[in-house]
C-alpha positions in Angstrom: 35.2 -5.4 60.6 35.7 -8.1 57.9 32.5 -9.6 56.5 34.1 -12.7 55.1 33.5 -15.0 58.0 30.0 -14.5 59.2 27.3 -17.2 59.5 25.7 -18.4 56.3 22.0 -17.8 55.7 19.5 -20.6 56.3 18.8 -22.8 53.3 15.4 -22.7 51.6 13.3 -25.3 49.9 13.1 -26.2 46.2 10.1 -27.7 44.6 12.1 -29.3 41.7 13.9 -31.7 44.0 17.4 -30.6 43.1 19.9 -30.6 45.8 18.4 -32.8 48.5 17.2 -36.3 49.3 13.6 -35.1 49.8 12.1 -33.8 46.5 9.7 -31.6 48.4 12.3 -29.9 50.6 15.7 -29.9 48.8 18.6 -28.0 50.3 20.5 -25.1 48.8 23.2 -25.6 51.5 22.8 -22.0 52.6 23.5 -20.5 49.1 21.6 -17.4 48.3 22.3 -16.3 44.7 22.0 -12.5 45.1 23.4 -12.2 48.7 27.0 -11.1 48.8 27.7 -10.0 52.4 29.3 -13.3 53.2 28.7 -16.1 50.7 31.8 -18.1 51.8 30.3 -20.5 54.3 27.6 -21.5 51.8 30.4 -21.9 49.1 32.2 -24.3 51.5 29.0 -26.3 52.1 28.4 -26.6 48.4 31.9 -27.8 47.7 31.6 -30.4 50.3 28.0 -31.6 49.9 26.9 -30.8 46.4 29.6 -29.3 44.1 27.2 -29.2 41.1 23.7 -28.1 42.3 20.8 -27.0 40.2 19.2 -23.8 41.6 15.7 -23.4 40.2 15.5 -19.9 41.7 17.9 -18.7 38.9 17.6 -21.6 36.5 21.4 -22.5 36.6 23.6 -25.3 37.6 25.8 -23.9 40.3 29.4 -25.2 40.2 31.7 -24.6 43.2 34.9 -26.6 42.9 38.2 -25.3 41.5 39.0 -28.1 39.1 35.4 -28.3 37.7 35.3 -24.5 37.1 38.7 -24.3 35.5 37.7 -27.2 33.2 34.5 -25.5 32.1 36.4 -22.2 31.4 38.9 -24.1 29.3 36.3 -25.9 27.2 34.7 -23.0 25.3 33.3 -25.3 22.6 31.1 -27.3 25.1 30.4 -24.4 27.5 29.7 -21.3 25.4 30.1 -17.8 26.8 27.1 -16.5 24.8 25.0 -16.1 28.0 27.7 -14.3 30.0 26.0 -10.9 29.5 22.4 -12.0 29.3 20.0 -10.5 31.9 19.5 -12.8 34.9 15.9 -11.6 35.0 14.1 -11.0 31.7 13.5 -7.5 30.7 10.0 -6.2 31.3 7.8 -4.9 28.4 8.4 -1.2 29.3 12.1 -1.5 29.5 12.2 -3.6 26.3 10.3 -0.9 24.5 12.5 1.9 25.8 15.6 0.2 24.6 14.1 -0.7 21.2 12.9 2.9 20.7 16.3 4.2 21.7 18.1 2.0 19.1 19.9 -0.1 21.8 21.8 -2.8 19.9 24.9 -3.1 22.1 26.5 -6.5 22.3 29.3 -7.8 24.4 32.8 -6.6 23.6 34.4 -10.0 24.1 33.2 -11.9 27.1 30.0 -13.2 25.5 31.4 -13.8 22.0 32.7 -17.1 20.8 35.3 -18.1 18.2 35.9 -17.3 15.4 34.3 -13.9 16.1 35.9 -13.7 19.5 39.3 -14.6 18.1 39.1 -12.0 15.4 38.0 -9.1 17.6 40.3 -9.9 20.5 43.3 -10.0 18.2 42.6 -6.4 17.2 41.7 -5.3 20.7 45.1 -6.7 22.0 46.9 -4.5 19.5 45.3 -1.4 21.1 45.3 -2.6 24.8 49.1 -2.7 25.2 51.7 -2.4 27.9 52.8 0.8 26.2 49.5 2.4 27.0 49.7 1.2 30.7 53.2 2.7 31.0 52.1 6.0 29.6 49.2 6.1 32.1 51.2 5.1 35.2 52.5 8.5 36.2 49.1 10.0 36.0 47.5 7.2 38.0 50.1 7.7 40.7 49.6 11.5 40.7 45.8 11.0 41.0 46.3 8.5 43.9 48.6 10.9 45.8 46.3 13.8 45.3 43.3 11.9 46.7 45.3 10.6 49.7 46.6 14.1 50.4 43.1 15.4 50.3 42.1 12.7 52.7 44.9 13.7 55.1 43.9 17.3 55.0 40.3 16.5 56.1 39.4 17.4 59.7 38.3 14.6 62.0 40.6 11.9 60.5 37.8 9.8 59.0 37.2 8.8 55.5 35.8 6.1 53.2 38.1 4.3 50.8 35.3 3.8 48.2 34.3 7.4 47.4 37.6 8.9 48.6 39.9 6.8 46.4 38.5 3.6 44.7 35.6 5.4 43.0 37.6 7.9 40.9 41.0 6.3 40.2 40.0 3.5 37.8 37.3 5.6 36.2 39.7 8.4 35.4 42.1 5.8 34.1 39.7 4.0 31.7 38.2 7.3 30.5 41.7 8.6 29.7 42.6 5.3 28.0 39.6 5.4 25.8 39.6 9.1 25.1 36.7 10.4 27.1 36.3 13.6 29.1 37.3 12.8 32.7 34.7 15.3 33.9 32.1 12.7 33.1 32.9 10.3 35.9 29.6 10.5 37.6 27.7 10.0 34.3 29.7 6.9 33.4 29.3 5.5 37.0 25.5 6.0 36.7 25.5 4.1 33.3 27.7 1.4 34.8 25.4 1.0 37.8 22.5 0.7 35.4 24.2 -2.0 33.3 25.1 -4.0 36.4 21.6 -3.8 37.7 19.9 -4.8 34.4 22.3 -7.6 33.7 23.1 -9.2 37.0 20.4 -7.8 39.3 17.1 -9.0 40.5 14.8 -6.1 39.4 11.1 -5.8 39.0 9.7 -4.6 35.7 9.1 -1.2 37.3 12.6 -1.0 38.7 14.1 -1.7 35.3 12.7 1.5 33.6 15.2 4.2 34.7 18.1 1.8 34.0 16.7 1.1 30.5 16.9 4.9 29.8 20.4 5.0 31.1 21.5 2.1 28.9 20.1 3.8 25.8 22.2 6.9 26.7 25.2 4.8 27.4 25.1 3.0 24.1 24.5 6.2 22.1 27.6 7.7 23.7 29.7 4.7 22.7 28.5 5.1 19.1 29.3 8.8 19.2 32.8 8.1 20.4 33.5 5.8 17.4 32.1 8.4 15.0 34.2 11.1 16.5 37.3 8.9 16.2 36.7 8.5 12.5 36.7 12.3 12.2 39.7 12.8 14.5 41.4 9.7 15.9 43.3 10.7 18.9 46.1 9.1 20.8 43.9 6.7 22.8 42.4 3.3 22.6 39.3 4.3 20.5 41.6 6.0 18.0 43.8 2.9 17.9 40.8 0.7 17.1 39.6 2.9 14.4 43.1 3.2 12.8 43.3 -0.6 12.9 40.0 -0.8 11.0 41.1 1.8 8.5 44.3 -0.1 7.9 42.4 -3.3 7.0 41.6 -4.8 10.4 38.4 -6.8 10.3 36.3 -5.0 12.9 33.1 -3.0 12.3 32.0 0.3 13.9 29.4 -1.6 15.8 32.0 -4.0 17.2 34.2 -1.1 18.3 31.3 0.5 20.0 30.5 -2.7 21.7 34.1 -3.0 22.9 33.7 0.5 24.4 30.4 -0.5 25.9 32.2 -3.3 27.7 35.4 -1.5 28.6 33.7 1.6 29.9 32.0 -0.8 32.4 34.5 -3.6 33.1 37.5 -1.2 32.9 36.6 0.6 36.1 33.8 -1.2 38.1 35.7 -4.3 38.9 38.9 -2.3 39.6 37.0 0.1 41.9 35.9 -3.1 43.8 39.4 -4.5 43.8 40.9 -1.4 45.3 38.2 -1.2 47.9 38.7 -4.9 48.8 42.5 -4.4 49.1 41.9 -1.9 51.8 39.0 -3.7 53.4 40.9 -7.0 53.7 44.4 -5.8 54.4 43.2 -3.4 57.2 41.3 -6.2 58.7 44.6 -8.2 58.8 46.8 -5.5 60.5 49.9 -7.6 60.7 50.0 -8.1 57.0 49.3 -4.4 56.4 52.4 -3.7 58.5 54.4 -6.1 56.4 53.5 -4.1 53.3 54.6 -0.9 55.0 58.0 -2.5 55.8 58.4 -4.4 52.5 56.5 -2.7 49.7 57.9 -5.3 47.3 55.3 -7.6 48.7 52.4 -5.5 47.4 51.9 -7.3 44.0 51.6 -10.6 45.8 49.2 -9.0 48.3 47.0 -7.8 45.4 46.8 -11.4 44.0 45.9 -12.8 47.4 43.1 -10.2 47.7 41.9 -11.3 44.3 41.9 -14.9 45.5 40.5 -14.3 48.9 37.9 -11.7 48.0 37.6 -11.2 44.3 35.5 -8.5 42.6 33.7 -11.2 40.5 32.6 -14.3 42.3 30.3 -15.9 39.7 30.2 -16.1 35.9 27.9 -17.8 33.5 28.2 -20.4 30.7 25.7 -22.3 28.5 26.1 -26.0 27.5 26.2 -26.4 23.7 25.6 -30.1 23.8 24.8 -32.9 26.3 27.8 -33.2 28.6 28.8 -33.6 32.2 30.6 -31.7 35.0 32.1 -33.7 37.8 29.9 -36.7 36.9 26.7 -34.6 36.8 24.8 -34.7 33.5 24.2 -31.3 31.9 21.8 -31.1 29.0 22.3 -29.0 25.9 21.0 -25.5 26.4 21.3 -25.5 30.2 23.0 -22.6 32.0 25.9 -23.0 34.3 27.0 -20.5 37.0 30.7 -20.8 37.9 31.4 -19.7 41.5 35.0 -18.5 41.1 34.7 -17.0 44.6 34.3 -20.6 45.8 37.0 -22.1 43.6 39.4 -19.5 45.0 38.9 -21.0 48.5 39.0 -24.7 47.5 41.4 -26.5 49.8 42.3 -28.9 47.0 44.1 -26.1 45.3 45.0 -23.6 48.1 46.3 -24.8 51.4 44.4 -23.3 54.4 42.3 -21.6 51.7 40.0 -19.7 54.1 43.0 -17.8 55.6 44.3 -14.6 54.1 48.1 -14.8 53.5 50.0 -12.4 51.3 53.0 -14.8 51.3 50.9 -17.6 49.7 53.1 -19.1 46.9 50.3 -19.9 44.5 47.8 -17.0 44.9 48.2 -16.2 41.2 46.4 -19.4 40.4 43.1 -17.7 41.4 40.3 -17.7 38.8 39.1 -14.1 39.5 40.1 -13.1 36.0 38.6 -16.2 34.4 40.6 -18.7 32.5 41.2 -19.8 28.9 40.4 -17.8 25.8 38.3 -15.3 27.8 40.9 -14.5 30.4 40.5 -10.8 31.3 42.2 -8.5 28.8 42.6 -5.7 31.3 44.1 -7.8 34.2 47.5 -6.0 34.1 45.9 -2.6 34.3 43.6 -3.5 37.2 46.5 -4.9 39.2 48.7 -2.0 38.4 46.2 0.5 39.8 45.6 -1.5 43.0 49.4 -1.8 43.4 49.9 2.0 43.1 47.0 2.7 45.6 48.6 0.4 48.2 52.1 1.7 47.6 51.1 5.3 48.1 48.7 4.5 51.0 51.3 2.5 53.0 53.8 5.4 52.4 51.5 8.3 53.2 49.0 6.8 55.5 50.7 3.9 57.4 48.4 4.4 60.4 45.3 3.8 58.3 42.8 1.4 59.9 39.2 0.3 59.6 36.7 2.4 61.6 35.8 0.6 64.8 32.1 0.6 64.0 32.6 -0.5 60.4 29.8 -2.8 59.3 30.4 -3.3 55.6 27.5 -4.2 53.4 27.7 -5.5 49.8 25.4 -4.8 46.8 23.0 -7.5 45.9 23.5 -9.2 42.5 24.5 -12.5 41.0 28.1 -12.0 40.1 29.9 -8.9 41.6 30.9 -8.7 45.3 31.0 -4.9 45.7 31.5 -3.3 49.1 29.2 -0.3 49.6 31.8 1.5 51.8 35.1 1.0 53.5 35.1 3.5 56.5 38.5 4.3 57.8 40.4 6.4 60.3 44.0 7.2 61.0 46.3 8.7 63.6 47.2 12.4 63.7 
């Protein structure tokens, strides 16, 4: 059933001498950077034994305690976000050439930018990314959720998978609608998003990068096309809003708008797909709390925050030291990279009582760091939580007998930052 409590992998050696008393055989405390099936025992070992550990396999200082991570997020001047979107593995020569020939010049929308550039662009983005837009989208989100649950109920055999049957489409349709994209292109945008995740946070060989490089060129060209089309006919959508703000004197270029779209058309659905999938995976593995939501739907928003704390979509994010500094007493040199394990911070007993337990009545669940902290706090957090809330409201109403399939053995994609369940197989009573 749940894969949050399995045994941690065996630690491996490190020739650089970081992380253990013996320079020849240092200890990674069970932490494997790209393994996401159950990283939590390793996180606990890191917090207890070496909360700031250098991992030469990825070339980053790995930070695992809540207070240290929050402090790094809050000090954007010392810990720059400029490497947040950098490929973990360098691009090979063929992928590099493909992207150069295709005119790929996309840059981060916001997450890898620093002030004053970040401040200027975020101020304009916030004018377009408004609660008014969320409110306008809510009826359609709910109708889409109901339609997919009804389709699930009509299926013979009473079996399904909450990833392709619900979580895959809902946030993708939402973000495409918000931005002003044809919702018939779901599979295309998912393909491009998978390519972006693999190229940025994956552990790919040069050969494996090639098809993803082609996809990223196509993705970037489409973002530029959307901006050009909005100049010709700005619709009632976020892209049109951004172009109108520019035309009214807002200091934002077409390239910056396209880069925002490049980010939003990924982050706006991938992490929400994962959040929805994790809501069902975790809650169905804690049946008594699923039953509480059936009886008291008003508890659903708190349950969403507890899922974000207990099993967030993003468990690691990167920063780069701009000067010699320290974290928790460990010296960090200028230019060194830092990997912040938010998934570990969210289970730190110094912040959350009985942190390894899932509890939808937890009073401080909203203090989780799954959306980051500080100036880069996720711009779309309200929209993500709204969609997860609607999915749980309608599922508990229409499918109260929903449960994980008895033989469910849920795997997770391998990458550095995103903890994405491949499937959430379910069944229900007639």
